[in-house]
N, C-alpha and C positions, 0 to 999 in steps of 0.2 A: 575263443573256443571254437574248434571245428565242429560243424554240424554233422551228425551221423547220417542224416538223410541225403547228404550230398554224395552221389556215387563216386566222386573223386576223392573222398576221405575214407579210405578203407580202414585205417587204424581206429578212427573215431567210431566207425560203424561196428567193428568187431567188439569194442568195449561196450557199446550200447547194446549190441545183440546178446552178449553174455548176460548182462543185467536184465534185459527184457525177458529172456527165456527163463531165467532163474526166478522171476517174480510174477510172471504171467499167471492169471487165474484160469485153470482148466476145468474146474467143477462149477457148474451153473449154480449149485446151492451156495457156493462161496461168494457169489455175486449178490446174494439177497441179504438185505439189511432191514430188520424190523424197526419201524418208527411209529410214534404215537400220532403226531400231528405234522403234516407236511408244511403247514403255514409257519411253524416255529419249531425247528429241530432242536433237540438238546445237543450239547457239545459233543457227547459221545456218538450220537446218531450222525451228526455232521462229519465227524472224524472218520467213522466207519465207511460212509458213502464216499468220502474223498479218497480214502485209502484204496478202495476198489477202483476208482476212476484213475488214480495214479498208476496202478498196476496194469489195468486192462482197458482204460478209456471208457469204462461203463460201470454202472451199478444198477441193481434192481431194488426198489424199496417196496415194502409191504406194510400197509397201514389199515387200521380199522376205523379211522376217523370218518365221520359222516359229513355230508354236505360239501364235499370237495368239488369246487367249480373252477371256471377259467381263472378267476382271480387267485385262488389258492395255488394253482399251478404256477402262476407268475411269481407268487411269493416264495415258492420253493426254489425257483430258478435264481431269484435275487439273492438268496443265501449263499449261492456259489458264484456270485459276481456276474450273473447273466442278466443284463439289462437291455442290450440292443437287440430288439426282436426283428426277425424277418417275417413280417406279417403278410401272408399272401392275400390275394384279392378275395378269397372266400373265408377269411378269418373273421372272428368276432371283433367287437369294438375294443376288447382287451388285447387283440393281436393273437389270440389262441384259436386254433382251428378245431372244430368238432368233427371227428371222423366217425361217421355212421352211414348206414345204407340209406341212400336217398333215391329210392325207386321212382318216386313221383316228381322228382326235381330234375328236369331235363338238363339243366346247367351242370349240376354236380354229378349226376349219373354218367356223364360223359367221361369222367375220370375214375380210374380203377380204385383209388382209396375209398371212394364213396359207394362202392359196390361190395358184394360178398365174395368176389373173385380173388384168386391168389395174386400176390405182387412179387415179382422177381427181385433178386438181390439188387440193392442200390444203396447209395448214400443220399440223404435229403438235399434238395436244392441243386442237383447236378446240372440243372438247366439255368441256374442263376448266373448273372454276370460276375466278374471277379470282385467288384466292390460289394457284392452281397453274398459272399460265400457263407454257407451255413456251417458253422464250426461246432455247434452243440445243439442238444435237443432234450426236451422233457416230453415223455409220452405217458400220460396217465390214463389208467383204465377205470372209467366210471361204471361200466357194465360190460361183463364179458359175454362172449357169444354162447349160444346154446351148445354148439359143437364146433370144434376147429378153431382157426384163428391163431395158431401158434406162430411164434417168431423164431427164426434162426438169427443169431447175432455173431459177428466176428470183428474183433479189434482190427482196424485198418492198418495199424502198425505191424501186426503179425502177418497180414497179407503182404505188406511191403517186404518184410523180412524173408518170407518164403520165396517170393519172386526174386529178390536180390540174391538169395542163396542159389537159386537155380541159374540165374544169368544176370549179371549187373547191367548188361545191355537192355534187358527188359525194363529196368528202372529208367534208364536214359530215354528209351522210346516212349514210355508212358509219362515222362516228365516233359516231353516236347510240347511247345505251345499250341501245336495243331494236331495233337493226338486224337482228340475226340470232339466231334461236332454234334450238337443238338439242333436240328433244323428249326426254322421259325415256326411259330404257331399262329394260325390265322383264324379269324372269325368273320362275322358278317360286316364288321367295321374295317377289316383289312388285317394288318399285321398286329397281333395282340402281344407277341413276344418275339423279339429278334432272335436270329440264329446265334448260338453261343459256341464258340470254339475255344478250347483250352486244354490244359494237361489233365491227366488223371491224378498224378501226384505232384504236390507243390509244397513249399515250405512257407509257413505263416511268418511274414516278416516281423510281426510284433512279438511273437513268443518263440519262434524257432521250431514250433511244433509241426508235425506232418498233417497236411490236409489231403483228402481224397475225394474226388468226384467220379462217380461210376454208376452205371446202370447196366444190368444184364439184358435189358429189353433188346429186341432185334429190329423193331420198327421205330421210326423217328430217331435214329441214331446213325452217324456216319463215322467209321473208324478210319484213321489214316491208312492208306493202302500201301504199306511197305511190309516186307516180310517180318521184320523184328517186332513191329507193333502188333501185327496179327498173331504172331506166335506168343507174345506176352499176354494178349487178351485170351487166347485159347488156354494158356497155362493158368490164368486167373480163374477162368470158368471151371477148369478141372479141379482146382483147389477148392472152390466153393461148393462143388458137387461131391467132395470127399467126406470121409467120416473123421476128419481131423479133430483131435481133442480140443482144439482152439475154437471150434464152432459150437456155440451154445444153443440149446433148444429150450425155449421158455414160452409159457402161455400166461399172459397177464390176466389175473383174476381181478375182481372188483377191489379197488383200493391199492392195487399194485401199480408201479410205474417204472419207466426206464429213464435214467439220467445218463447222458453219454456225450462224448465228443464226436458226434455224428459218425458212429461206427457203421460198418456194413450190416444190413439187415434185410430180411424178407418177411413175407406174411403168407401163411397157408390160407386156402379158401375156408369159409366158415358158413354156418347156418344159424340164424337167429331162432330163438324159441317162440317168437311171435308176439309175446306180450311185453318183453323188455329187450329191445334191440341192442346190439353191441354198440358201445359209445366210448370213444377215447378222445381225450383232449391232447392236442399236440402244440407245443410251443417250440419255435425254432429261433436260434440266436446267431448273431454275427460274431459273438465272443466264444472263446474256449472257456471251459470250466476253470475258474481261478485256481492257481497253484497246482496245475497239472502239467 
């Protein structure tokens, strides 16, 4: 079967495009599935979440369950075939990262997720090597912010579709193995993370699914300096700044969470109320959500 994400397969792409646009979710409310217990979903809850992920690579769950911790987040992922975690160096023993403001922690406070500042559009793990591509993620809200902290979300397959409709050469440029480079990160010990050069769009060899690595940041990133690549990046930036119905706006409240195949997302700045700071649990995986 021809892969629709190959720019040299126009017929397969057009068939996929028609199906994608016919089934894509454009109402954020339609992404939300109420569940009772993330540790043990009912058959209907699982089916509803999976249906959303099949259509738009993401679903938002809402639960009133108490005591949801890092282990519960892992249990949720396991119900969708998510077992191979990408546990970063600041994660807990369970491999889950606690995202909260760490003003008194010089190590974490150096990274934007651990502050109350806005985070630009990105996919998770864009700085990872190819063997550690982050293909899916669970983001659970244990405590929402006092004000702000909303997310914008966009299915990366829709971003691909819109770029390809504009110019298929944009896809070829962003699929080049040297399209985007994240420079090395250094610390007092030397090189903490080597430079990573790779494509924005690639095809997952195991599933045939589309993978995207991207960041809208302007520092610590080097784009290939050719006209087509730079035009493609500018077009993507324009798309993400638009009022497209395919861009969802959601604020995760306590008990809510995002299950996704590492879609594009950002975060607005926020302010804690002082007594209960914003806290999210993030689990990142090397696998795609099963059966998507």
